[in-house]
TIVO-368399 format. One line per 8 residues: their letters; for each residue x, y, z of C-alpha. Coordinates in nm, 3 decimals, decimal comma. Example, Ala and Ser with C-alpha at 12.3 -4.5 7.8 and 13.67 -1.06 7.14 Angstrom:
<zators>
AS> 1,230:-0,450:0,780 ~ 1,367:-0,106:0,714
</zators>
This chain:
<zators>
MVKINGKD> 3,301:0,419:2,553 ~ 3,061:0,639:2,353 ~ 3,166:1,005:2,376 ~ 2,897:1,259:2,316 ~ 2,920:1,617:2,197 ~ 2,581:1,666:2,035 ~ 2,725:1,658:1,684 ~ 2,833:1,317:1,559
LTIEEVIS> 2,652:1,046:1,753 ~ 2,570:0,751:1,524 ~ 2,284:0,508:1,520 ~ 2,528:0,226:1,575 ~ 2,655:0,397:1,893 ~ 2,303:0,446:2,021 ~ 2,235:0,074:1,973 ~ 2,561:-0,011:2,161
VCREGERV> 2,447:0,193:2,456 ~ 2,077:0,102:2,466 ~ 2,122:-0,275:2,394 ~ 2,476:-0,363:2,493 ~ 2,527:-0,134:2,794 ~ 2,818:0,060:2,647 ~ 2,924:0,346:2,877 ~ 2,888:0,714:2,795
EITDEAKK> 3,109:1,012:2,848 ~ 3,063:1,383:2,777 ~ 3,351:1,531:2,577 ~ 3,549:1,827:2,708 ~ 3,429:2,033:2,408 ~ 3,071:1,962:2,503 ~ 3,135:2,050:2,873 ~ 3,259:2,390:2,772
AINRSRAY> 2,956:2,450:2,551 ~ 2,721:2,350:2,830 ~ 2,896:2,576:3,083 ~ 2,902:2,870:2,845 ~ 2,531:2,838:2,785 ~ 2,459:2,809:3,156 ~ 2,664:3,113:3,244 ~ 2,458:3,317:3,002
VEKKLEEK> 2,133:3,195:3,167 ~ 2,269:3,287:3,512 ~ 2,356:3,631:3,376 ~ 2,000:3,688:3,246 ~ 1,853:3,569:3,577 ~ 2,066:3,823:3,760 ~ 1,941:4,093:3,524 ~ 1,577:3,980:3,594
AVIYGLTT> 1,510:3,951:3,224 ~ 1,163:3,819:3,131 ~ 1,236:3,498:2,928 ~ 0,992:3,218:2,851 ~ 1,062:2,917:3,063 ~ 1,320:3,092:3,277 ~ 1,109:3,355:3,452 ~ 0,763:3,277:3,310
GFGKFANV> 0,514:2,990:3,318 ~ 0,469:2,740:3,038 ~ 0,233:2,705:2,748 ~ -0,078:2,915:2,803 ~ 0,090:3,046:3,125 ~ 0,377:3,201:2,923 ~ 0,247:3,551:3,024 ~ 0,276:3,476:3,401
VISSEQTA> 0,600:3,611:3,545 ~ 0,764:3,394:3,810 ~ 0,974:3,547:4,091 ~ 1,333:3,434:4,145 ~ 1,230:3,272:4,470 ~ 0,985:3,045:4,277 ~ 1,198:2,941:3,985 ~ 1,328:2,617:4,141
QLQKNLIM> 0,976:2,513:4,248 ~ 0,855:2,605:3,898 ~ 1,097:2,358:3,737 ~ 1,012:2,080:3,979 ~ 0,640:2,138:3,937 ~ 0,687:2,128:3,563 ~ 0,832:1,780:3,571 ~ 0,584:1,642:3,826
SHTCAMGE> 0,278:1,784:3,662 ~ 0,388:1,664:3,312 ~ 0,439:1,300:3,407 ~ 0,099:1,213:3,260 ~ 0,211:0,906:3,070 ~ 0,005:0,592:3,112 ~ -0,004:0,230:3,009 ~ 0,264:-0,041:2,990
AYPIEYVR> 0,622:0,065:3,048 ~ 0,851:0,111:2,753 ~ 1,124:-0,157:2,718 ~ 1,448:-0,064:2,889 ~ 1,643:-0,032:2,564 ~ 1,401:0,239:2,451 ~ 1,445:0,428:2,779 ~ 1,826:0,398:2,760
AAMLLRCN> 1,822:0,529:2,406 ~ 1,604:0,825:2,503 ~ 1,835:0,907:2,796 ~ 2,137:0,901:2,570 ~ 1,971:1,113:2,301 ~ 1,861:1,363:2,558 ~ 2,214:1,396:2,701 ~ 2,351:1,432:2,347
NLSRGYSG> 2,093:1,703:2,268 ~ 2,193:1,894:2,582 ~ 2,566:1,856:2,499 ~ 2,539:2,100:2,206 ~ 2,522:2,388:2,456 ~ 2,198:2,558:2,350 ~ 1,979:2,455:2,638 ~ 2,102:2,656:2,940
IRLSTVQT> 2,122:2,352:3,161 ~ 2,392:2,291:3,423 ~ 2,672:2,052:3,337 ~ 2,610:1,875:3,672 ~ 2,252:1,797:3,568 ~ 2,352:1,640:3,236 ~ 2,635:1,451:3,409 ~ 2,391:1,306:3,662
MVDMLNAG> 2,180:1,159:3,377 ~ 2,494:1,014:3,220 ~ 2,586:0,865:3,555 ~ 2,240:0,708:3,584 ~ 2,276:0,560:3,235 ~ 2,620:0,415:3,316 ~ 2,493:0,276:3,650 ~ 2,195:0,114:3,484
IHPIVPEK> 1,923:0,321:3,652 ~ 1,634:0,337:3,416 ~ 1,319:0,541:3,498 ~ 0,991:0,365:3,433 ~ 0,824:0,536:3,141 ~ 0,466:0,445:3,042 ~ 0,431:0,433:2,668 ~ 0,111:0,636:2,616
GSVGSSGD> 0,045:1,007:2,660 ~ 0,262:1,198:2,414 ~ 0,118:1,407:2,134 ~ 0,465:1,479:1,996 ~ 0,469:1,853:2,069 ~ 0,605:2,022:2,265 ~ 0,792:1,705:2,189 ~ 0,753:1,404:2,418
LAPLSCIA> 0,656:1,603:2,728 ~ 0,504:1,317:2,931 ~ 0,759:1,040:2,869 ~ 1,061:1,274:2,896 ~ 0,915:1,413:3,220 ~ 0,906:1,052:3,352 ~ 1,276:1,024:3,278 ~ 1,344:1,358:3,446
LGLIGQGM> 1,140:1,244:3,745 ~ 1,398:0,971:3,811 ~ 1,673:1,227:3,775 ~ 1,530:1,426:4,072 ~ 1,506:1,104:4,275 ~ 1,137:1,050:4,243 ~ 0,919:0,783:4,088 ~ 1,016:0,426:4,014
VEYKGNIV> 1,315:0,293:3,815 ~ 1,446:-0,039:3,689 ~ 1,779:-0,113:3,864 ~ 1,967:-0,441:3,867 ~ 1,665:-0,626:3,738 ~ 1,424:-0,495:3,996 ~ 1,166:-0,213:4,009 ~ 1,259:0,014:4,298
EAAEAMKD> 1,220:0,375:4,404 ~ 1,450:0,613:4,223 ~ 1,595:0,750:4,549 ~ 1,686:0,401:4,667 ~ 1,862:0,310:4,336 ~ 2,055:0,642:4,328 ~ 2,168:0,600:4,685 ~ 2,288:0,252:4,614
AGITPVEL> 2,476:0,371:4,309 ~ 2,625:0,672:4,490 ~ 2,442:0,926:4,277 ~ 2,293:1,243:4,424 ~ 1,948:1,338:4,284 ~ 1,928:1,668:4,109 ~ 1,760:1,978:4,250 ~ 1,646:2,158:3,937
AAKEGLAL> 1,741:2,515:3,876 ~ 1,594:2,771:3,636 ~ 1,537:2,651:3,273 ~ 1,630:2,292:3,354 ~ 1,282:2,141:3,358 ~ 1,216:2,261:3,003 ~ 1,561:2,155:2,892 ~ 1,483:1,802:3,013
NNGTQMMT> 1,124:1,751:2,881 ~ 1,095:1,949:2,561 ~ 1,208:1,741:2,266 ~ 1,162:1,433:2,042 ~ 1,396:1,189:2,215 ~ 1,139:0,931:2,322 ~ 0,976:0,894:1,978 ~ 1,318:0,897:1,824
AVGLNTLW> 1,444:0,627:2,053 ~ 1,150:0,399:1,974 ~ 1,175:0,471:1,600 ~ 1,554:0,424:1,595 ~ 1,529:0,079:1,752 ~ 1,254:-0,016:1,510 ~ 1,464:0,112:1,220 ~ 1,766:-0,092:1,331
DAEKLLKI> 1,561:-0,415:1,331 ~ 1,388:-0,325:1,012 ~ 1,727:-0,308:0,839 ~ 1,801:-0,661:0,966 ~ 1,456:-0,773:0,854 ~ 1,537:-0,672:0,494 ~ 1,809:-0,937:0,488 ~ 1,581:-1,190:0,656
ADITTALT> 1,321:-1,121:0,387 ~ 1,574:-1,187:0,107 ~ 1,694:-1,511:0,274 ~ 1,337:-1,628:0,319 ~ 1,247:-1,539:-0,036 ~ 1,544:-1,738:-0,162 ~ 1,442:-2,041:0,040 ~ 1,092:-2,022:-0,091
GEALKAIR> 1,242:-1,991:-0,433 ~ 1,432:-2,311:-0,377 ~ 1,111:-2,486:-0,262 ~ 0,899:-2,358:-0,556 ~ 1,162:-2,385:-0,828 ~ 1,181:-2,012:-0,895 ~ 1,313:-1,858:-1,221 ~ 1,635:-1,667:-1,142
KAYDPKVH> 1,637:-1,488:-1,473 ~ 1,392:-1,239:-1,319 ~ 1,684:-1,115:-1,106 ~ 1,907:-1,044:-1,406 ~ 2,097:-0,721:-1,327 ~ 2,020:-0,558:-1,660 ~ 1,648:-0,571:-1,579 ~ 1,695:-0,371:-1,259
EIRGHRGQ> 1,965:-0,133:-1,373 ~ 1,741:0,016:-1,644 ~ 1,484:0,110:-1,388 ~ 1,751:0,266:-1,165 ~ 1,616:0,235:-0,805 ~ 1,906:0,159:-0,573 ~ 1,706:-0,060:-0,338 ~ 1,573:-0,273:-0,624
IDEAENLR> 1,921:-0,316:-0,773 ~ 2,062:-0,424:-0,432 ~ 1,773:-0,664:-0,370 ~ 1,815:-0,834:-0,704 ~ 2,191:-0,875:-0,634 ~ 2,111:-1,031:-0,296 ~ 1,874:-1,282:-0,453 ~ 2,118:-1,369:-0,728
NLLEGSEN> 2,391:-1,429:-0,473 ~ 2,170:-1,631:-0,245 ~ 2,047:-1,856:-0,527 ~ 2,377:-1,885:-0,716 ~ 2,447:-2,253:-0,777 ~ 2,099:-2,374:-0,696 ~ 1,971:-2,676:-0,887 ~ 1,613:-2,611:-0,770
ALWLHDDK> 1,579:-2,245:-0,868 ~ 1,727:-2,240:-1,215 ~ 1,816:-1,945:-1,434 ~ 1,542:-2,067:-1,674 ~ 1,300:-2,360:-1,655 ~ 1,175:-2,559:-1,956 ~ 0,827:-2,605:-1,815 ~ 0,735:-2,247:-1,706
VQDPYSQR> 0,795:-1,895:-1,829 ~ 0,748:-1,679:-1,521 ~ 0,670:-1,685:-1,149 ~ 0,394:-1,494:-0,970 ~ 0,471:-1,145:-0,853 ~ 0,549:-1,238:-0,491 ~ 0,860:-1,423:-0,620 ~ 0,938:-1,256:-0,951
CAPQIHGA> 0,888:-0,898:-0,825 ~ 1,059:-0,942:-0,490 ~ 1,340:-0,704:-0,591 ~ 1,091:-0,436:-0,681 ~ 0,881:-0,488:-0,367 ~ 1,157:-0,541:-0,114 ~ 1,364:-0,276:-0,295 ~ 1,100:-0,010:-0,246
SRDAISHV> 1,091:-0,088:0,128 ~ 1,471:-0,078:0,132 ~ 1,475:0,271:-0,027 ~ 1,208:0,392:0,221 ~ 1,399:0,252:0,517 ~ 1,719:0,413:0,392 ~ 1,535:0,745:0,372 ~ 1,420:0,709:0,732
RSIVEREI> 1,772:0,633:0,840 ~ 1,892:0,964:0,699 ~ 1,628:1,149:0,896 ~ 1,704:0,964:1,222 ~ 2,078:1,033:1,175 ~ 2,004:1,408:1,170 ~ 1,758:1,402:1,457 ~ 1,988:1,221:1,703
NAVTDNPL> 2,223:1,513:1,680 ~ 1,957:1,786:1,676 ~ 1,879:2,044:1,937 ~ 1,505:2,007:2,006 ~ 1,423:2,182:2,335 ~ 1,287:2,536:2,392 ~ 1,367:2,814:2,446 ~ 1,711:2,795:2,282
VFADDDEV> 2,005:2,982:2,428 ~ 2,235:3,151:2,176 ~ 2,491:3,293:2,422 ~ 2,724:3,428:2,156 ~ 2,439:3,629:2,003 ~ 2,302:3,743:2,338 ~ 1,965:3,585:2,256 ~ 1,717:3,338:2,400
VSGGNFHG> 1,480:3,234:2,121 ~ 1,143:3,070:2,172 ~ 1,109:2,844:1,869 ~ 0,956:2,509:1,784 ~ 1,235:2,253:1,734 ~ 1,047:2,029:1,975 ~ 0,782:1,967:1,714 ~ 0,786:1,602:1,618
QPMALAFD> 0,649:1,637:1,262 ~ 0,977:1,529:1,086 ~ 0,989:1,215:1,291 ~ 0,615:1,146:1,266 ~ 0,619:1,147:0,888 ~ 0,937:0,934:0,884 ~ 0,810:0,671:1,122 ~ 0,470:0,646:0,950
FLKIAISE> 0,669:0,585:0,627 ~ 0,883:0,331:0,810 ~ 0,587:0,122:0,928 ~ 0,437:0,112:0,581 ~ 0,769:-0,003:0,436 ~ 0,795:-0,281:0,699 ~ 0,437:-0,381:0,652 ~ 0,493:-0,445:0,283
LANVSERR> 0,764:-0,702:0,365 ~ 0,499:-0,890:0,559 ~ 0,232:-0,845:0,292 ~ 0,433:-1,010:0,020 ~ 0,572:-1,276:0,262 ~ 0,222:-1,398:0,342 ~ 0,151:-1,432:-0,030 ~ 0,460:-1,655:-0,074
TERLVNPA> 0,346:-1,863:0,226 ~ 0,010:-1,908:0,061 ~ 0,184:-2,036:-0,253 ~ 0,381:-2,283:-0,042 ~ 0,079:-2,440:0,126 ~ -0,174:-2,426:-0,159 ~ -0,168:-2,742:-0,378 ~ -0,288:-2,541:-0,669
TNEGLPAF> 0,027:-2,321:-0,662 ~ 0,304:-2,509:-0,476 ~ 0,457:-2,694:-0,774 ~ 0,346:-3,045:-0,673 ~ 0,416:-3,032:-0,300 ~ 0,170:-3,195:-0,061 ~ -0,128:-2,977:0,041 ~ -0,042:-2,769:0,347
LTKHGGVN> 0,306:-2,918:0,353 ~ 0,212:-3,241:0,537 ~ 0,269:-3,600:0,418 ~ -0,055:-3,721:0,576 ~ -0,322:-3,469:0,489 ~ -0,656:-3,521:0,648 ~ -0,549:-3,663:0,977 ~ -0,284:-3,386:0,982
SGYMIAQY> -0,344:-3,020:0,899 ~ 0,024:-2,929:0,861 ~ 0,078:-2,562:0,784 ~ -0,280:-2,480:0,704 ~ -0,341:-2,255:1,003 ~ 0,007:-2,109:1,001 ~ -0,099:-1,925:0,687 ~ -0,412:-1,810:0,869
AAASMVSE> -0,194:-1,666:1,141 ~ 0,018:-1,480:0,886 ~ -0,298:-1,342:0,720 ~ -0,421:-1,224:1,059 ~ -0,108:-1,026:1,136 ~ -0,089:-0,882:0,783 ~ -0,447:-0,757:0,830 ~ -0,371:-0,624:1,176
NKVYDHPA> -0,088:-0,422:1,031 ~ -0,330:-0,248:0,803 ~ -0,485:-0,095:1,109 ~ -0,155:0,017:1,254 ~ -0,038:0,151:0,915 ~ -0,284:0,437:0,925 ~ -0,059:0,742:0,947 ~ -0,070:0,897:1,292
CVDSIPTS> 0,081:1,222:1,155 ~ -0,235:1,313:0,963 ~ -0,421:1,364:1,294 ~ -0,388:1,658:1,532 ~ -0,569:1,754:1,845 ~ -0,495:2,104:1,978 ~ -0,363:2,123:2,332 ~ -0,275:2,379:2,599
ANQEDHVS> -0,589:2,590:2,538 ~ -0,506:2,609:2,170 ~ -0,156:2,757:2,229 ~ -0,027:2,429:2,091 ~ -0,277:2,410:1,809 ~ -0,100:2,158:1,585 ~ 0,073:1,849:1,722 ~ 0,260:1,570:1,542
MGSTSART> 0,142:1,244:1,710 ~ 0,494:1,128:1,633 ~ 0,512:0,907:1,941 ~ 0,213:0,711:1,809 ~ 0,387:0,686:1,470 ~ 0,696:0,534:1,638 ~ 0,498:0,306:1,872 ~ 0,278:0,165:1,593
AALVLDDA> 0,594:0,114:1,372 ~ 0,727:-0,108:1,651 ~ 0,403:-0,305:1,653 ~ 0,414:-0,345:1,276 ~ 0,773:-0,465:1,301 ~ 0,683:-0,736:1,549 ~ 0,402:-0,861:1,329 ~ 0,623:-0,853:1,021
QKVLAIEL> 0,892:-1,050:1,199 ~ 0,632:-1,316:1,286 ~ 0,489:-1,329:0,933 ~ 0,838:-1,380:0,787 ~ 0,904:-1,646:1,056 ~ 0,599:-1,837:0,927 ~ 0,725:-1,818:0,570 ~ 1,071:-1,928:0,681
SAAVQAIW> 0,929:-2,227:0,863 ~ 0,708:-2,321:0,567 ~ 0,993:-2,286:0,319 ~ 1,233:-2,521:0,495 ~ 0,949:-2,767:0,549 ~ 0,881:-2,760:0,174 ~ 1,255:-2,809:0,091 ~ 1,262:-3,109:0,324
LREEMGEG> 0,952:-3,255:0,156 ~ 1,120:-3,219:-0,187 ~ 1,400:-3,441:-0,056 ~ 1,155:-3,690:0,092 ~ 0,975:-3,702:-0,247 ~ 1,304:-3,796:-0,415 ~ 1,341:-3,461:-0,590 ~ 1,660:-3,362:-0,408
GISKLAPA> 1,537:-3,044:-0,249 ~ 1,813:-3,024:0,015 ~ 2,093:-3,171:-0,197 ~ 2,022:-2,923:-0,473 ~ 2,038:-2,613:-0,260 ~ 2,271:-2,321:-0,341 ~ 2,563:-2,281:-0,096 ~ 2,401:-1,971:0,064
TRAAYEYI> 2,056:-2,123:0,110 ~ 2,215:-2,447:0,231 ~ 2,390:-2,246:0,499 ~ 2,050:-2,103:0,601 ~ 1,883:-2,440:0,594 ~ 2,149:-2,607:0,804 ~ 2,144:-2,327:1,057 ~ 1,765:-2,360:1,091
RKMSDPVE> 1,784:-2,738:1,129 ~ 2,006:-2,692:1,435 ~ 1,707:-2,523:1,599 ~ 1,409:-2,705:1,445 ~ 1,336:-3,049:1,301 ~ 1,113:-3,119:1,001 ~ 0,744:-3,165:1,090 ~ 0,656:-3,535:1,026
EDIIMLDE> 0,319:-3,527:1,210 ~ 0,113:-3,244:1,354 ~ 0,278:-3,076:1,654 ~ 0,191:-2,787:1,879 ~ 0,261:-2,518:1,620 ~ 0,289:-2,218:1,855 ~ 0,606:-2,373:1,999 ~ 0,745:-2,435:1,651
LAKFDAMV> 0,662:-2,084:1,523 ~ 0,809:-1,925:1,833 ~ 1,146:-2,084:1,749 ~ 1,136:-1,923:1,404 ~ 1,029:-1,585:1,549 ~ 1,331:-1,597:1,772 ~ 1,553:-1,687:1,478 ~ 1,428:-1,395:1,275
KDGGIIEA> 1,486:-1,154:1,565 ~ 1,830:-1,270:1,683 ~ 1,993:-1,245:1,343 ~ 2,192:-1,565:1,370 ~ 2,065:-1,687:1,039 ~ 2,203:-1,375:0,869 ~ 2,554:-1,439:1,016 ~ 2,537:-1,802:0,894
VEKVVPLK> 2,448:-1,693:0,539 ~ 2,703:-1,410:0,531 ~ 2,982:-1,656:0,596 ~ 2,902:-1,775:0,241 ~ 2,789:-1,465:0,058 ~ 2,774:-1,091:0,156 ~ 2,432:-0,931:0,171 ~ 2,359:-0,567:0,108
</zators>
């Protein structure tokens, strides 16, 4: 059970809810805070105070006063009119994460929403009712209006949802689950759709997988090092400590541990002095990405416990403040940084793959890693595929946050485009996973060929890389003759994503 109070939710807890179906509960402390905030809103409504979003319209209509008889319709209209998202639906884990983050945001007690409304969204989450949320249409301020409105639409029993593996009407799913749709009261529409929870949900999931990809990148680099007889001296700790970057130091330690005991990748070789940068500088390259990803984690950790709607209710101070916490700029910058960091893991991986397949650089291995070149093409086009995705990432890597198109008749005259930053980070991640999958496949093929050539590639592996190799060979056989490569590469893509190879290696050595 994940208990939310708006203050100490962790990334790990979000993942447990959005991917593993962990149940959610609002703490008693949070319930009191929510009720206190709502009582203040009710008091202001009775006093007929003019407050943005409670008794006025929204955006450019902020100067239009709404009568008490129209406030409920105002909130419902807000949600329906703002459901302007389009395109393919977000994956369910992203929607679950956004629902959880929204409930956590509201649990701080600064939103003026009713406890019953927050509880209904928690009940939907626990029952597995997931509103369909198209992925396009958010400019990232006032937060993720369109996608969050799609989530709120399900809360009021409208629109379509995913429930028990089927796409059904929200009202039907809620009836089956015994949940009563919400009739929105004053302030509740804005409390539900102003904020950064959708972009944060997408970025958080991408961040989680990027952290796993760092380990995959190190394992893959070590296997390539085994295949190409790398020089381990480049990972000497004193080299990295005098530069001082934490990520670089940790990466070098990982590579030392992964290659400890190898008879292929020696501390020094008699016949060569240094490796190309893609191998020798892996700690510096991967380490910079590691530091960037760590920085993004710190920002996400703050945002998942942030209050990001508007206006904010400070009941103890007798104030309702119209601010701008919904603005997605902190997340937009972070997720643009994240996708660049991920992209670099793919960039350098493709260069190592090129070294593996190129007879001019692969330390005596057969061209394109096939025994029968000519009639067989081997891994020739696998490197093309990696190059294609690396190049594609350069398009996605353009920072979305440097663009802004004013909205709401120039009332909202600077927007973050943070949703695009998060969505493109997810696209970059998928490409990077596939590029590393290609290197991983090529590396184990090269190690097998060393053995076939009588050079003892497999028998000379370090304990950690042997664990990786043996795990992979449970899923994939060496390529003797040309095969349908898309099927083969799909196996490696799945291995990169499911993390089983990391577990196999960490039974031998820990990885940072």
